[in-house]
C-alpha positions in Angstrom: -45.1 -32.0 -3.7 -41.7 -32.0 -2.0 -38.9 -29.7 -3.0 -35.2 -29.9 -1.9 -32.7 -27.1 -2.2 -29.0 -27.4 -1.7 -27.5 -24.3 -0.1 -24.3 -23.4 1.8 -24.7 -23.7 5.6 -24.9 -20.2 7.1 -23.2 -21.2 10.3 -20.0 -22.9 8.9 -20.0 -21.4 5.3 -19.7 -24.9 3.9 -16.5 -25.7 5.9 -18.1 -28.3 8.1 -16.7 -26.7 11.2 -18.6 -24.5 13.6 -16.8 -22.2 16.1 -18.6 -21.1 19.3 -19.4 -17.4 19.5 -17.3 -17.0 22.6 -14.3 -18.6 20.8 -14.5 -16.6 17.6 -11.7 -14.3 16.7 -12.7 -10.6 16.9 -10.7 -9.7 13.7 -11.8 -12.4 11.2 -15.0 -13.6 12.8 -13.9 -17.3 12.5 -13.2 -17.0 8.7 -9.5 -17.8 9.4 -8.3 -15.1 7.1 -7.8 -11.4 7.6 -7.6 -9.0 4.6 -4.8 -6.6 5.0 -2.7 -4.4 2.8 1.0 -4.8 2.7 3.5 -2.4 1.1 6.3 -4.1 -0.8 9.3 -1.9 -1.5 10.9 -2.8 -4.9 14.6 -1.9 -5.1 15.6 -1.3 -8.7 19.4 -1.2 -9.3 21.0 1.2 -11.8 21.4 -0.4 -15.2 18.6 -3.0 -14.8 17.5 -4.3 -18.1 14.0 -4.1 -19.6 12.0 -7.2 -18.6 13.9 -8.0 -15.5 11.9 -9.6 -12.7 11.8 -8.8 -9.0 10.3 -11.7 -7.0 8.8 -11.6 -3.5 8.4 -15.3 -2.6 5.4 -16.3 -0.6 3.9 -12.9 -0.5 0.8 -13.7 -2.6 -2.7 -14.5 -1.2 -2.5 -16.6 1.9 -5.1 -18.8 3.6 -5.6 -22.0 5.6 -4.4 -25.1 3.7 -3.1 -22.9 0.8 0.5 -22.5 -0.3 0.9 -18.8 -0.9 2.0 -17.7 -4.3 4.8 -15.3 -5.3 4.4 -11.6 -6.2 6.4 -10.8 -9.3 7.2 -7.3 -10.6 8.4 -7.0 -14.2 10.6 -4.0 -14.9 9.5 -1.9 -17.9 11.7 1.0 -19.0 10.1 4.2 -20.2 11.6 6.2 -23.1 13.5 9.3 -22.0 13.4 12.6 -24.0 17.2 13.0 -24.2 18.9 9.7 -23.2 18.7 6.5 -25.1 19.9 3.1 -23.9 21.4 0.4 -26.1 22.5 -2.6 -24.0 24.9 -1.3 -21.4 25.6 2.0 -23.2 23.8 5.3 -22.6 23.5 7.7 -25.5 22.7 11.4 -25.2 21.0 13.5 -27.9 22.4 17.1 -28.0 22.3 19.8 -30.6 25.6 21.4 -31.1 26.0 24.6 -33.1 28.2 24.6 -36.2 30.9 26.8 -34.6 31.4 24.4 -31.6 31.4 21.4 -33.8 34.1 22.8 -36.1 36.2 24.9 -33.7 35.7 23.1 -30.5 34.3 24.1 -27.1 32.3 22.8 -24.2 28.8 21.7 -23.8 27.0 21.0 -20.6 24.8 17.9 -20.1 22.4 17.3 -17.2 22.8 13.6 -16.2 19.9 11.4 -15.0 20.8 11.9 -11.4 20.8 15.8 -11.7 24.6 16.2 -12.0 25.9 18.5 -14.7 28.7 17.1 -16.8 31.0 19.2 -19.0 31.9 17.7 -22.3 34.9 19.1 -24.1 35.1 19.1 -27.9 38.7 19.5 -29.1 39.4 22.0 -32.0 39.8 20.1 -35.2 37.9 17.0 -33.9 35.4 16.0 -36.5 31.8 15.7 -35.3 29.4 14.4 -37.9 25.6 14.5 -37.7 24.1 11.6 -35.7 27.5 10.8 -34.1 
């Protein structure tokens, strides 16, 4: 009885090319690829819309005889407890007591960047609920 098995060559890993031990790269051991981690810094501008894409061309997996792909980041906005975005407008939810709403006054709002803004409500200016 004769049996034949088909396996990958342990010397060339099925590449058909053998590199002498003295000529082998110390880092990749003649595999022609080094695994490394790369940090990509994504700059997100103010006012970027939900679903916007930031593309790093050619930063995908690379190898011999392979065209590297792109790394694509998709921006997803998280809801904020006080601010709400509608297109290019930013809405703030604040509770105003009845006296300030009727007679006027000032309220302080902490903006997203940490600044405090003072909003003046003029006496006699009508402020309705959900306005």
